[in-house]
matplotlib code that plots the C-alpha trace (Angstrom):
import matplotlib.pyplot as plt

x = [40.5, 43.6, 43.1, 43.8, 47.2, 49.6, 48.1, 48.4, 51.8, 53.0, 51.4, 53.1, 56.4, 55.9, 54.8, 58.2, 60.0, 58.6, 59.5, 63.3, 63.6, 62.4, 65.0, 68.0, 66.8, 66.7, 70.1, 71.5, 70.5, 73.7, 72.8, 71.9, 74.5, 73.7, 75.5, 75.6, 76.1, 76.4, 76.3, 79.7, 79.2, 80.4, 82.6, 85.7, 88.7, 91.8, 94.8, 97.9, 101.4, 103.3, 106.8, 109.1, 111.9, 114.0, 112.5, 115.2, 114.7, 114.7, 117.2, 120.0, 123.6, 126.7, 128.9, 132.4, 135.9, 138.2, 141.6, 142.4, 142.6, 141.1, 137.3, 137.4, 133.7, 130.9, 127.3, 126.1, 122.8, 122.4, 121.9, 120.1, 116.7, 117.8, 116.6, 119.0, 118.8, 120.6, 123.8, 124.1, 127.4, 127.7, 130.9, 134.4, 138.2, 141.0, 141.0, 144.4, 146.2, 143.9, 143.2, 146.9, 146.7, 143.9, 145.7, 148.9, 147.1, 145.4, 148.8, 149.9, 146.7, 147.7, 151.4, 150.8, 148.4, 150.3, 153.0, 150.0, 149.2, 153.3, 153.5, 150.6, 152.2, 155.2, 153.0, 151.6, 154.8, 156.1, 153.3, 154.3, 158.0, 156.9, 154.5, 157.1, 159.8, 157.6, 156.7, 160.4, 161.4, 158.7, 160.1, 163.4, 162.2, 160.5, 163.9, 166.1, 163.5, 164.1, 167.7, 167.5, 168.8, 171.6, 172.0, 173.1, 170.2, 168.0, 169.4, 169.5, 165.7, 165.2, 167.5, 165.1, 161.8, 163.1, 164.0, 160.4, 159.0, 160.9, 160.2, 156.3, 156.8, 158.4, 155.9, 153.0, 154.7, 155.1, 151.3, 150.6, 152.7, 151.5, 147.8, 148.8, 150.3, 147.3, 144.7, 147.6, 147.3, 143.5, 143.3, 145.6, 142.9, 139.9, 141.7, 142.6, 139.0, 137.8, 140.2, 138.4, 134.9, 136.1, 137.1, 133.6, 130.7, 127.3, 124.4, 123.5, 119.6, 117.0, 116.2, 117.0, 120.3, 120.1, 123.7, 126.0, 129.3, 131.8, 132.4, 134.6, 138.0, 138.0, 141.1, 139.3, 140.9, 138.8, 140.4, 138.3, 135.2, 133.8, 132.2, 132.1, 128.5, 125.9, 126.1, 129.8, 129.1, 126.3, 128.3, 131.4, 130.2, 130.8, 127.2, 123.9, 121.6, 118.0, 115.1, 111.8, 109.5, 109.8, 111.0, 111.8, 111.6, 113.5, 111.9, 113.0, 110.2, 110.0, 110.3, 107.0, 105.6, 106.9, 104.3, 101.7, 103.0, 103.7, 105.0, 102.4, 100.9, 99.3, 101.3, 100.2, 102.7, 102.4, 104.4, 103.8, 100.5, 98.5, 98.9, 95.5, 93.2, 93.7, 90.5, 91.4, 94.8, 95.5, 99.4, 99.7, 98.7, 98.1, 101.2, 102.6, 99.3, 97.6, 96.0, 96.7, 95.5, 93.6, 91.1, 92.8, 91.3, 93.3, 96.9, 98.0, 101.4, 100.9, 102.8, 103.1, 105.5, 108.3, 110.7, 110.9, 114.1, 114.4, 116.9, 116.7, 119.3, 121.3, 121.3, 117.8, 115.7, 114.2, 114.0, 114.1, 110.9, 111.7, 108.4, 108.1, 105.7, 103.0, 101.2, 102.0, 105.9, 105.5, 105.1, 108.4, 112.0, 115.0, 116.3, 112.7, 112.2, 108.4, 105.9, 104.2, 101.2, 101.5, 98.1, 98.3, 95.7, 92.0, 90.1, 86.6, 83.4, 85.3, 83.5, 84.2, 83.7, 84.5, 88.0, 86.0, 84.4, 87.9, 89.6, 92.7, 94.2, 98.2, 97.8, 94.5, 91.8, 88.3, 84.6, 81.3, 78.4, 75.0, 72.5, 68.7, 68.4, 69.9, 72.9, 76.8, 79.5, 82.8, 84.2, 87.7, 88.2, 90.9, 91.9, 92.8, 94.0, 93.0, 91.7, 91.3, 88.7, 87.5, 89.1, 88.7, 87.4, 88.9, 86.8, 85.1, 82.1, 79.7, 78.4, 75.0, 76.0, 75.8, 79.2, 79.3, 81.3, 80.4, 80.1, 82.8, 84.4, 81.9, 81.3, 81.8, 80.7, 77.4, 76.1, 72.9, 73.0, 70.2, 70.8, 70.6, 70.0, 70.7, 71.7, 70.2, 72.6, 73.8, 76.7, 79.3, 79.9, 83.6, 86.3, 85.0]
y = [30.9, 29.0, 30.5, 34.0, 32.8, 33.6, 36.9, 37.8, 36.9, 39.1, 42.0, 41.3, 41.0, 44.3, 46.3, 44.8, 45.8, 49.4, 49.9, 48.7, 50.9, 54.1, 53.2, 53.0, 56.4, 58.0, 56.4, 57.7, 61.2, 63.4, 64.6, 68.2, 69.8, 72.7, 76.2, 79.5, 82.4, 86.2, 88.0, 89.8, 93.3, 96.7, 98.8, 101.2, 99.5, 100.6, 99.4, 98.0, 97.5, 94.8, 95.5, 94.2, 96.3, 96.7, 99.3, 102.0, 104.4, 107.8, 109.0, 106.8, 107.6, 105.7, 106.8, 105.8, 107.2, 108.4, 107.2, 104.3, 104.5, 102.5, 103.2, 105.3, 105.3, 104.0, 105.5, 102.6, 103.7, 103.4, 99.4, 98.5, 100.2, 102.8, 106.3, 109.2, 112.8, 114.6, 115.9, 113.1, 111.3, 107.4, 107.1, 108.4, 107.6, 108.0, 112.0, 112.9, 113.3, 115.4, 117.7, 118.0, 118.9, 121.5, 123.2, 123.5, 124.7, 127.5, 128.3, 128.9, 131.2, 132.9, 133.8, 134.9, 137.2, 139.0, 139.4, 140.8, 143.6, 144.5, 144.7, 146.9, 149.0, 149.7, 150.1, 152.7, 154.4, 154.0, 156.1, 158.6, 158.5, 159.2, 161.9, 163.7, 163.3, 164.6, 167.6, 168.2, 167.5, 169.8, 172.9, 172.0, 172.4, 175.7, 177.1, 176.0, 177.9, 181.0, 180.6, 179.7, 176.4, 174.2, 171.6, 169.1, 169.8, 169.2, 166.0, 164.9, 165.1, 163.5, 160.5, 160.8, 160.6, 157.4, 155.6, 156.2, 155.1, 152.0, 151.2, 151.8, 149.0, 146.5, 147.3, 146.6, 143.6, 142.0, 142.9, 140.6, 138.1, 137.5, 137.6, 134.7, 133.1, 134.1, 132.3, 129.4, 128.8, 129.1, 126.7, 124.1, 124.6, 123.8, 120.7, 119.7, 120.3, 118.5, 115.7, 115.6, 115.7, 112.7, 110.9, 111.0, 109.6, 111.7, 111.4, 113.8, 113.2, 112.2, 108.7, 105.0, 103.0, 100.7, 99.1, 99.1, 97.5, 98.5, 98.0, 100.4, 99.4, 98.1, 99.2, 100.4, 100.8, 102.5, 99.5, 97.3, 98.9, 97.2, 99.7, 97.3, 96.1, 97.2, 93.9, 94.0, 97.8, 96.9, 94.1, 96.6, 100.0, 101.3, 102.3, 103.3, 105.8, 105.4, 108.1, 105.5, 108.5, 108.0, 105.0, 105.0, 101.8, 101.6, 99.5, 98.7, 98.3, 97.2, 100.2, 99.8, 101.1, 104.5, 105.9, 104.4, 105.7, 109.5, 111.2, 111.3, 107.8, 106.4, 102.8, 100.2, 98.4, 94.5, 94.9, 92.4, 92.0, 88.3, 86.0, 86.4, 83.6, 81.4, 81.8, 85.6, 84.9, 83.7, 82.2, 84.4, 88.0, 89.1, 91.7, 91.4, 94.0, 91.8, 93.8, 93.4, 90.4, 91.8, 94.6, 97.9, 99.4, 96.3, 97.8, 99.8, 100.7, 103.5, 105.6, 107.5, 107.6, 110.2, 110.2, 108.4, 107.7, 109.2, 106.8, 103.1, 100.4, 99.5, 95.8, 95.3, 97.9, 98.7, 102.4, 103.0, 104.6, 105.6, 105.4, 107.4, 106.3, 108.1, 105.9, 102.7, 103.6, 101.4, 98.5, 98.7, 97.4, 99.0, 96.6, 94.6, 93.2, 94.1, 93.6, 96.7, 97.5, 100.9, 102.4, 102.9, 103.8, 104.0, 101.7, 102.8, 100.7, 97.5, 94.0, 92.6, 88.9, 87.5, 85.6, 82.8, 82.6, 81.9, 78.9, 77.9, 75.6, 75.8, 79.1, 80.4, 81.3, 80.5, 80.7, 78.6, 81.0, 79.7, 80.5, 80.9, 76.9, 76.2, 74.3, 75.4, 76.2, 76.8, 79.9, 80.7, 84.5, 87.4, 88.8, 91.9, 93.5, 92.3, 94.9, 93.5, 90.3, 91.1, 90.4, 92.5, 90.6, 92.0, 89.8, 86.4, 87.7, 90.3, 92.3, 90.6, 87.1, 84.8, 83.0, 80.3, 81.2, 77.7, 74.7, 74.8, 71.6, 69.5, 71.1, 70.3, 72.1, 71.2, 70.4, 70.9, 73.0, 74.2, 77.7, 78.5, 82.0, 83.7, 87.6, 90.1, 92.3, 95.2, 97.7, 97.9, 101.2, 100.6, 98.1, 95.6]
z = [64.4, 62.8, 59.4, 61.0, 62.8, 59.7, 59.2, 62.7, 62.7, 59.7, 61.2, 64.3, 62.4, 60.7, 63.8, 65.4, 62.5, 62.5, 65.9, 65.3, 62.7, 64.7, 67.7, 64.9, 63.3, 67.2, 67.9, 64.8, 65.1, 66.9, 70.6, 71.1, 72.9, 75.5, 74.9, 76.3, 73.3, 73.3, 70.1, 68.7, 69.9, 67.9, 70.7, 70.9, 71.7, 73.8, 71.8, 74.5, 73.5, 75.6, 76.4, 79.4, 81.2, 84.4, 86.7, 88.5, 90.6, 88.8, 91.6, 92.5, 93.8, 93.6, 96.4, 96.9, 98.0, 95.3, 97.0, 99.2, 102.9, 106.2, 106.9, 110.3, 110.7, 109.4, 110.3, 113.0, 112.7, 108.9, 107.3, 103.8, 103.7, 106.2, 105.2, 104.9, 104.5, 101.8, 103.3, 106.1, 106.5, 105.8, 106.2, 106.1, 105.8, 108.4, 108.1, 109.6, 106.7, 104.6, 107.5, 107.4, 103.6, 104.1, 107.0, 104.9, 102.1, 104.1, 106.0, 102.4, 101.6, 104.5, 103.8, 100.1, 101.7, 104.2, 101.3, 99.1, 101.7, 101.9, 98.5, 98.2, 101.0, 98.9, 95.5, 97.7, 98.5, 94.9, 93.5, 96.0, 95.2, 91.4, 92.0, 94.2, 91.2, 88.6, 90.6, 91.4, 87.7, 86.2, 88.7, 87.6, 84.1, 84.9, 86.4, 83.5, 81.1, 83.4, 83.9, 87.7, 87.8, 86.4, 83.8, 86.3, 88.7, 85.6, 84.9, 88.6, 88.5, 85.5, 86.9, 90.0, 88.1, 85.9, 89.2, 90.6, 87.3, 87.5, 91.4, 90.3, 87.5, 90.0, 92.5, 90.1, 88.9, 92.5, 93.3, 89.9, 91.3, 94.5, 93.6, 91.3, 94.1, 96.6, 94.0, 93.7, 97.4, 97.6, 94.6, 96.7, 99.7, 97.6, 96.4, 99.6, 100.8, 98.0, 99.2, 102.5, 100.8, 98.9, 101.9, 103.3, 101.6, 102.0, 100.6, 97.9, 98.2, 100.6, 100.1, 101.6, 101.2, 99.0, 99.2, 102.0, 101.4, 103.8, 107.3, 109.9, 109.7, 106.6, 104.1, 100.9, 97.3, 94.6, 92.1, 93.9, 92.4, 88.9, 87.0, 83.7, 84.9, 87.0, 88.9, 89.9, 90.7, 93.0, 94.6, 95.5, 95.5, 99.3, 99.1, 96.9, 97.8, 95.9, 95.8, 95.7, 95.1, 91.3, 88.7, 85.3, 83.4, 80.0, 77.3, 73.5, 71.2, 67.7, 64.8, 63.8, 67.0, 66.9, 65.4, 67.8, 71.0, 72.2, 75.1, 77.8, 76.8, 79.7, 80.8, 83.5, 85.1, 86.3, 89.4, 92.4, 90.8, 91.7, 88.8, 86.3, 86.3, 83.4, 81.5, 81.1, 79.8, 76.2, 74.9, 72.0, 71.2, 67.9, 66.8, 70.4, 71.2, 73.9, 76.2, 80.2, 81.8, 84.5, 84.5, 84.2, 87.6, 89.7, 88.4, 91.2, 89.4, 86.8, 84.4, 81.5, 78.4, 79.9, 76.5, 73.4, 71.3, 67.6, 66.5, 66.0, 67.1, 64.0, 65.0, 66.8, 64.6, 67.9, 69.7, 73.4, 75.4, 79.2, 81.0, 84.4, 87.3, 88.2, 91.4, 93.1, 93.4, 96.8, 95.3, 93.0, 93.7, 92.0, 89.6, 89.5, 86.3, 85.1, 82.2, 81.1, 78.4, 76.7, 75.8, 71.8, 69.5, 70.1, 67.6, 66.6, 66.2, 66.2, 66.3, 69.8, 71.4, 74.7, 75.1, 76.1, 72.6, 70.7, 70.0, 68.5, 66.2, 64.7, 65.4, 63.8, 65.5, 65.4, 66.7, 66.7, 65.3, 66.3, 63.6, 63.7, 62.7, 66.5, 64.3, 65.5, 62.8, 63.3, 61.4, 61.1, 62.1, 61.8, 65.1, 66.1, 69.2, 73.0, 75.1, 78.6, 78.3, 74.8, 71.2, 68.4, 65.3, 61.8, 59.7, 59.6, 61.7, 61.8, 64.6, 66.3, 65.1, 68.2, 69.3, 71.6, 74.8, 77.1, 76.1, 73.5, 74.1, 73.2, 69.8, 66.4, 63.1, 62.5, 65.5, 67.0, 70.2, 72.8, 73.6, 77.6, 78.5, 75.3, 75.3, 72.7, 70.7, 72.1, 71.5, 73.9, 75.4, 76.5, 78.0, 80.6]

ax = plt.figure().add_subplot(projection="3d")
ax.plot(x, y, z, "-o")
ax.set_aspect("equal")
plt.show()
């Protein structure tokens, strides 16, 4: 038996060497990564243009007194946020002086009208005297032709006619002067009434009190109102009334968007909206056209483009677009800074992938594409625009190719993968 011991030892060594080689090969093979994939789809995609602006009530009235004076009355039932009716008095200054001015002006009108009435009576009398003088003069002219009156009587009739004509001219001139005086007196009444109205703050619209910066007994001077900035005006103006039924948002857009929007374009407005989930956002957008971070149906505040400026700002090369709200106004505050997304051109037959499939490195986008061999390949892609939770891929990917949506963080180029719950390729019908 001893003669076979070396042979057994040799074969045992071979067996052990073979086992060790297999373990090393198994250890050298890369681990398989479990991933989920979806096929790149073909879809029609709505473009969105992002902009920011300040929401202002479409109708907002800054109200002030025209002259200095003590504030005699402030409606005790009104405060910031209180509703007001058109024509409702909010406050007024001490009224005695302006009311006296109105009374004096009205007395001047009455006096001028009385003089005008007397002048019209004198005018009627002058017309009657002129008519009598003409008849008398004509009668003496006929009598002279018949040698029945003297030349002296004829001359006297001519003088009376001339005097009557001059009297009517004076009466007409006086009428004209008195009419002008009446109009001047009425103008004074109007001016005095303007002073009365300017000594009162009356709401010109139905709305709510946005600011109320006066108190009863306070002395007010128009010089304290700071009109240089809106912030200064809001702080110093006696009262601001807004109508919250509609808001406007002015946004400035780069010149190259001018042909991509039109009057009537739909707008979604992110006012008072809950913060989007992290997986639904991306830090950068292509060309500023990233879509709203939340599904469109979750936005309560909507609007449309109301006006588009045809001219560019010479310094910023931007143009102004005016958005007017159509719904959700109750969620807006006057002066609120809001993000907006304006509907742009609709892109048809675009290759799209979920945002979950995208990764970024130094600003470049890429995806992991899984082929039929179960190997994940890193693929750089050129991105178009974002719409909801989908991203347009302009180049670098074909429709139907499978992209990894879960498990990307563990992948490297060339990694072997195990696909979990793969989905067949399909054509997307619209925004998710």
